[in-house]
C-alpha positions in Angstrom: -110.7 21.5 -30.1 -107.4 19.8 -29.9 -106.6 18.7 -33.3 -103.4 16.7 -32.5 -103.8 13.1 -33.5 -105.0 10.5 -31.0 -101.8 8.7 -29.6 -102.5 5.0 -29.1 -101.0 2.7 -26.5 -100.2 5.4 -23.8 -97.2 4.2 -21.7 -97.9 3.9 -18.0 -94.2 4.3 -17.3 -91.6 6.3 -19.2 -89.5 3.0 -19.5 -92.1 0.2 -19.5 -95.1 -0.8 -21.5 -98.4 -2.6 -20.3 -97.8 -5.5 -17.9 -94.4 -3.9 -16.8 -92.2 -5.2 -19.9 -89.4 -3.0 -20.9 -90.0 -1.4 -24.2 -87.4 0.0 -26.6 -86.8 3.9 -26.5 -89.5 5.8 -28.3 -88.3 7.1 -31.8 -88.0 10.9 -32.3 -91.4 12.5 -33.1 -91.5 13.2 -36.8 -92.7 16.5 -38.3 -96.4 16.7 -38.4 -97.1 15.3 -35.3 -97.2 11.7 -35.9 -95.7 9.8 -33.2 -97.6 6.5 -33.1 -99.8 4.2 -35.2 -103.4 5.0 -35.2 -106.2 3.4 -37.2 -107.0 4.7 -40.5 -108.9 8.1 -40.3 -108.8 8.1 -36.6 -108.7 11.6 -35.0 -108.1 13.5 -38.4 -111.7 13.9 -39.5 -111.4 10.9 -41.9 -108.7 12.4 -44.0 -106.2 10.0 -45.6 -102.6 10.6 -44.0 -99.5 10.9 -46.2 -97.7 7.7 -46.7 -95.0 6.7 -44.1 -92.4 4.2 -44.1 -93.5 0.6 -43.7 -92.2 0.3 -40.2 -94.7 3.4 -39.1 -97.5 1.3 -40.7 -97.1 -1.4 -38.1 -98.6 -1.6 -34.6 -96.2 -1.3 -31.6 -96.5 -5.2 -31.1 -94.9 -5.6 -34.6 -92.1 -3.3 -34.0 -91.4 -4.7 -30.6 -91.3 -8.4 -31.7 -90.4 -8.4 -35.5 -92.6 -8.3 -38.4 -94.5 -12.0 -38.8 -93.1 -14.0 -41.6 -95.3 -15.5 -44.3 -95.3 -19.3 -44.2 -93.1 -21.2 -46.7 -95.2 -22.2 -49.9 -95.8 -26.0 -50.1 -93.7 -27.7 -52.7 -95.7 -29.7 -55.1 -94.4 -33.2 -55.8 -94.1 -33.9 -59.6 -96.5 -36.2 -61.0 -93.8 -38.6 -62.1 -92.1 -38.8 -58.8 -95.5 -39.2 -57.0 -96.1 -42.2 -59.4 -92.6 -43.6 -58.5 -93.5 -43.3 -54.6 -96.7 -45.1 -55.0 -95.3 -47.8 -57.1 -92.4 -48.4 -54.3 -95.1 -48.4 -51.7 -97.0 -51.0 -53.4 -94.1 -53.1 -53.9 -93.1 -52.9 -50.1 -96.7 -53.8 -49.3 -96.6 -56.9 -51.7 -93.3 -58.2 -50.1 -94.8 -57.8 -46.6 -97.7 -60.1 -47.7 -95.4 -62.6 -49.4 -93.1 -62.9 -46.1 -96.3 -63.2 -43.9 -97.4 -65.9 -46.2 -93.9 -67.6 -46.0 -94.3 -67.6 -42.2 -97.8 -69.2 -42.3 -96.7 -71.7 -44.6 -93.3 -72.8 -43.0 -94.9 -75.2 -40.5 -96.5 -77.0 -43.5 -93.1 -77.6 -45.4 -90.8 -78.5 -42.3 -90.2 -82.1 -41.5 -92.5 -83.7 -39.0 -89.8 -84.8 -36.7 -86.1 -84.2 -36.5 -84.3 -87.3 -37.1 -82.4 -88.9 -34.2 -78.6 -87.6 -33.7 -76.0 -90.1 -34.7 -72.2 -90.5 -35.4 -70.5 -91.3 -38.5 -66.7 -92.1 -38.2 -65.3 -92.8 -41.5 -61.8 -93.2 -40.0 -62.9 -96.1 -37.8 -65.4 -97.3 -40.5 -68.4 -97.2 -38.1 -71.7 -95.4 -37.6 -74.2 -95.5 -34.9 -77.2 -93.7 -33.4 -77.5 -91.8 -30.2 -80.3 -92.0 -27.5 -82.3 -88.9 -26.7 -80.1 -86.4 -24.9 -77.0 -87.3 -26.5 -74.7 -85.1 -28.6 -71.7 -85.6 -30.6 -68.4 -84.2 -29.6 -65.4 -82.8 -31.3 -62.5 -84.0 -29.0 -62.2 -87.3 -27.4 -60.5 -87.6 -23.9 -57.9 -90.0 -25.6 -56.1 -88.7 -28.5 -56.0 -92.0 -30.6 -60.1 -92.0 -30.7 -61.7 -90.6 -33.9 -65.0 -89.9 -32.7 -66.9 -89.3 -29.4 -70.4 -88.7 -28.2 -71.9 -88.2 -24.7 -75.0 -87.2 -22.5 -74.5 -84.4 -19.9 -70.8 -85.4 -19.3 -71.9 -88.3 -17.1 -71.8 -91.0 -20.2 -69.4 -91.1 -23.2 -68.8 -93.7 -26.1 -65.5 -93.4 -28.2 -64.6 -95.1 -31.4 -61.3 -95.8 -33.1 -59.8 -98.0 -35.9 -57.6 -100.9 -34.6 -55.0 -103.3 -36.2 -55.9 -107.0 -36.9 -55.0 -109.3 -33.9 -54.7 -113.0 -33.4 -56.5 -113.3 -30.1 -59.4 -110.9 -29.9 -60.1 -111.6 -26.1 -56.4 -111.0 -25.2 -56.5 -107.7 -27.0 -59.8 -106.7 -25.3 -58.3 -107.6 -21.9 -55.0 -105.6 -22.4 -56.9 -102.4 -23.9 -59.5 -102.7 -20.9 -56.6 -102.5 -18.3 -54.8 -99.7 -20.4 -58.1 -97.5 -20.2 -58.7 -98.3 -16.7 -55.4 -96.8 -15.8 -56.0 -93.7 -18.0 -59.6 -92.8 -17.2 -60.7 -94.6 -14.0 -57.9 -94.2 -11.5 -59.9 -96.4 -9.1 -58.8 -97.7 -5.6 -60.8 -101.0 -6.3 -61.7 -102.1 -9.8 -63.7 -105.3 -10.5 -64.6 -107.2 -13.4 -68.3 -107.2 -13.9 -68.6 -108.6 -17.5 -66.4 -110.6 -19.8 -68.0 -112.3 -22.8 -67.8 -112.7 -26.6 -70.1 -110.5 -28.7 -71.7 -109.9 -32.3 -72.4 -106.4 -33.3 -73.4 -105.2 -36.7 -72.3 -108.5 -38.4 -68.8 -108.3 -36.6 -67.7 -110.7 -34.2 -65.6 -109.6 -31.1 -65.2 -109.5 -27.3 -66.6 -107.1 -24.5 -65.1 -106.6 -21.1 -66.6 -104.3 -18.5 -65.2 -102.7 -15.0 -66.5 -101.2 -12.2 -64.3 -98.6 -10.2 -64.7 -97.5 -6.6 -63.0 -94.8 -4.6 -62.2 -94.3 -1.1 -62.9 -90.8 -0.8 -66.1 -89.1 -0.5 -66.0 -87.1 -3.6 -65.7 -89.6 -6.6 -68.7 -91.9 -7.2 -68.4 -95.2 -8.9 -67.6 -95.4 -12.4 -68.2 -97.8 -15.2 -66.0 -98.8 -18.2 -66.9 -101.1 -21.1 -64.3 -101.9 -23.9 -65.5 -103.9 -27.1 -63.1 -105.1 -29.7 -65.0 -106.0 -33.1 -63.5 -107.6 -36.0 -64.6 -109.6 -39.1 -67.1 -109.1 -41.9 -64.5 -107.9 -44.2 -64.0 -104.7 -42.3 -61.3 -103.1 -40.5 -61.1 -104.0 -36.8 -62.5 -101.2 -34.6 -62.4 -100.5 -30.9 -65.5 -99.1 -29.0 -65.3 -97.8 -25.3 -68.0 -96.6 -23.2 -67.6 -94.8 -19.7 -70.2 -93.4 -17.0 -69.7 -91.8 -14.0 -71.7 -92.1 -11.7 -72.3 -95.8 -12.5 -76.1 -96.7 -12.6 -78.3 -99.1 -14.4 -79.8 -96.1 -16.7 -76.3 -95.1 -17.8 -75.1 -98.8 -18.5 -78.3 -99.2 -20.4 -77.6 -96.2 -22.6 -73.9 -97.3 -23.4 -75.1 -100.8 -24.3 -77.8 -99.5 -26.5 -75.2 -97.2 -28.5 -72.7 -100.1 -28.6 -75.4 -102.6 -29.9 -76.3 -100.2 -32.7 -72.8 -99.9 -34.2 -72.8 -100.9 -38.0 
């Protein structure tokens, strides 16, 4: 009987292993006839073979692809650090609840309605409310004015301080002619209103113009100039302008000027 040890994984080709994969060159046969790994006791009658180096105790797959490495040990979190982490998580959850509660309660503490917009002009000594859709501005189109408000660029109201005059109507007519030249540039300008007024306890005069243009681009424009004096306050000039001119814009300008106080 052939007593040579049984050789496992017989190569099908001198340079290739099973499946046609290339395998490293075989190691030289060691004395004693051991050329490959075999199960314990196989082919030698149950006798225990002599101990070989660790590499010979591995199957060919381990020698070809490397010895499997043991998984790293799980690091245990110290109890004190675990308690700190749990405390931080609890605080974060509590903060989230507070934020959510604030969001739910916010609508209850907000004012029921936004107060209407308005203008406060301490230099001219006046204040007035604005209709819906009107906004305050920062740079009046005429430098001597100290406040401005408007709506969509189609209607504007400006105010500025003035010096006392002997004839309020005359001063109003002169200012109306000046602002017509500066702002309207109309081909034909007509006076549509000229009368004495009382606004916010002050007396004064109001004069209104309508400008028309021969070209087809510019639509008619409206200009109103009001000079107010008296009531122990410094005189003030209020100017309203609309382009295009229409009854709704005129009514808005009249409402703003009537609310001057």
